[in-house]
Structure formats: structure tokens, C-alpha cells
C-alpha positions in Angstrom: 63.9 17.0 -55.1 65.4 18.7 -52.1 62.2 20.9 -51.6 60.1 17.8 -51.5 62.3 16.3 -48.7 62.2 19.6 -46.7 58.4 19.8 -47.2 57.9 16.2 -46.1 60.1 16.8 -43.0 58.0 19.9 -42.3 54.8 18.0 -42.7 56.1 15.2 -40.4 57.1 17.9 -37.8 53.7 19.5 -38.0 52.1 16.2 -37.5 54.3 15.4 -34.5 53.5 18.9 -33.0 49.7 18.3 -33.5 49.9 14.8 -32.0 51.8 16.2 -29.0 49.4 19.1 -28.5 46.5 16.5 -28.7 48.1 14.3 -26.1 48.7 17.4 -23.7 45.0 18.3 -24.1 43.7 14.8 -23.5 45.9 14.6 -20.5 44.7 17.9 -19.0 41.0 16.9 -19.7 41.6 13.6 -17.9 43.2 15.4 -14.9 40.3 17.9 -14.6 37.7 15.1 -15.2 35.2 14.7 -12.2 34.2 11.1 -11.7 30.4 10.6 -12.1 30.3 9.3 -8.6 31.4 12.7 -7.3 28.7 14.7 -8.9 25.4 15.3 -7.4 22.0 15.3 -9.1 20.4 18.7 -9.2 17.3 18.7 -7.2 14.9 21.7 -7.5 14.5 23.6 -4.2 11.3 25.6 -4.3 11.5 26.6 -0.6 13.0 30.0 -1.7 9.9 30.7 -3.7 7.7 30.4 -0.6 9.9 32.9 1.3 9.7 35.4 -1.4 5.9 35.8 -1.5 
């Protein structure tokens, strides 16, 4: 019976650690996120091809 309790505690501890790691990753990703308004659309610039000929 004692092993089951220890195993259950270990499982809960692991689940808590996984959840904490998940929250850290989500917080980091949110901090590094670039708002869509700050991005620019890629526009092909073919001028360099004319200069290379």
C-alpha cells in the first residue's frame, strides 16, 4: 500500500513539473511572439536580377 502512495505522489509531482514546464514554454513563446501588425509581407524584388545580367 505504501508503494502505491509513493507512486501516486511521484505521478502527481511529475504532472505538476510537466504543467510548470508547459506554462514556462507558453510564456516564453508569448514573450517572443511578433504581432501580425509588425510583420511585413515579402515582396519580390527583381531589380537585382537586371543588375546581374
